[in-house]
N, C-alpha and C positions, 0 to 999 in steps of 0.2 A: 504494500500500500504506500502510496506516495505521501509526502508531507502535506501537500495541499488538501488531500482528502481527509487526513486526520484533523487538520485544522477545521475543516467544515463540520465534521462530526462533533468535535469538541465545542465549536462555537454555536451549535444549534441551541435555540432557546428552550427552556424547560417546558415540557408538555407538547413540543412540536413532534409531529409524526415522522417516523423514519421512512425515507423514500428508498427506492431501489438503487439510487446512486450513492447512498450513504453506505459506508462499509465500516465494519468494526474489526479491529485487529485482534490478535490472539489475547485471550483473557487469562491472566494467571490467578488461580485461586489460592487462598491461604492453605497451609498444610492442615490435615485433619488433626483434631485434638488427640493427645495421647490417651490411651485407655486408663480409666481410673483403677487404682489398685485396691481401694477400700471396699468396693461393692461389686457384686456380680452383675453382669448385664441384665437388663429387664427381661429378656427372653428366656433366661434360665429359671426353671421352677424352683421355688423355695424347697429346702429339704423337709421331708415329712418327719413329724416327731416319732420317736421310737414307739413301736407297738407295745401295748400293755399285755403282760402275760394273762392268759385266760380269755382274751377276746378272739373273735374269728377273723380270718383274712377276708378281704372284701368279696372274693368269689363265693366263699362259703356263707357269708352273710346274705348274699343275694339268693343263693340256693335255699337257705333256710327260710327267708322271707317269702319266696315264691312258693315253696312247698307248703308252708303253713297258710299262705293265702289260698292255696288249693283246698286245704282242709276247711278253711272258713267258707269257701264257696260250696263245698259238699254239705256243710251244716245248713247253709241257706237252702240248698236243694231239698234236704230232709224236711226242713220247716215248710217249704212251699208244697211238697208232696203230701205232707201230713195234713195241711189245711185243704188241699185240693181233694184228697180222697176222703176226708172226714175221719181219719184215724188219728186219734190224739196220742202223741208221745207224752210221757210223764211231765216233761219240762215245758210243754206247750199247754197241755190241758185241753179239755173239750171246747168246742166253739161256744157252747152255752155256759160253760164254767171255765174260763181260761185261768191259767196260773198268773200270778203277779208278773208284771212286765220284766222285773229284774230276774225272775226265775226263767222266763222265756229267753232272755238274752244270755243266760249263763254259759251255754256251750260256745256261742259265738264270741263272747268276751274272752273265754279261755284261749281260743285260737288267736284272737286279735292281740292279746297280751304278748304272745310269742312273736307275732309279726312286728309289733312296735319295739319289742326288745331287740329284734334283729336290726331294725332301722336305727336304733339308738346305740348299737354296738355295746350292749351290756356284757359284762364279764359273765362267764359260765353259762352262756346261752344254751348249749346243748343240755345242760342239767335242767334249765327252765323248760325246755321243750319236752324232756322226758317226764317231768312232773305234769305238764299240761296234757300229754298223751295219756297218763294214768288217770287224770280226772275225766277226760273224754271217754276212756274205756269204762269207767264207773257209770257214766251217763248211758252208754250203750248196754251195759249189763242190766241196768234197771229196766230198759226198754225191751230186753229179750223176753221177759215174762208177759208183757202187754201185747206188743206187736213185733214178733221176731224179725221180720224183714227189715224194719227200721233199725232194730237193735243191731243186726249184723252189719248194716251199712255204717252205723255209728262206730261199731268196733273196727271196721275196715278203715274208716277215717282216722281213728285213734292209732291204728297200726301204721298207717302212712305217715302220720306226724312223728311217731316213735322212730321209724326208719330214717326219716330225714334228720331227726335230732341225733341219732346214733352215728349217721354218716358224717354229720358236721363236726364230730370230734376230730376228724382228719385235718380240719382247718384251724384248730386252736393254736394260738400263738404261745410259744414256750419262752420261758425266761432264758436269756443267753448267759451261759456260765462265764465267769471272769476268766481272762486269759491266764495261762499258767505262769507267764513271766511278769505279771503285774502290769502289763501295758494295756490300756483301754483300746480295744479294737472296734468299738461300736460305731465309730465314725464321728 
């Protein structure tokens, strides 16, 4: 670019449009700033806190929540079938004499407690699931005398919850033993 063209570009008033005859020479940019040493870049995820012993891994929490959600749906199906067929389970009562609402919700609340416990990542979740399965098995055993088919379905739902809870023991976080040489290797 010749010196006359540069003078024309530099002498252009502020706000004036650039024309095709105006040329701009090579622009030198300032060097990039040096990387900071105190912080990690924004795109690096923050490290997770160490897992608490007794909690489940995220995969097993999802499996437990979905499994017990299925048990909850099964209980709702028993409820609906009982009302549709007019066969009253002990926890629902007859249509003319229903049980109190808290008693009607009891089996569903038992399954819901396990789902909420899985979502909250409570410690010892498999044990909570085993206890809930035992309670649902008791509900099913009482119904075996009144309406055996509903009782067997309730026992099958309790067994399904028990199997999910037993399987979830595979995902229990264990405490990491200290290193033999006294060096902390937890990160």
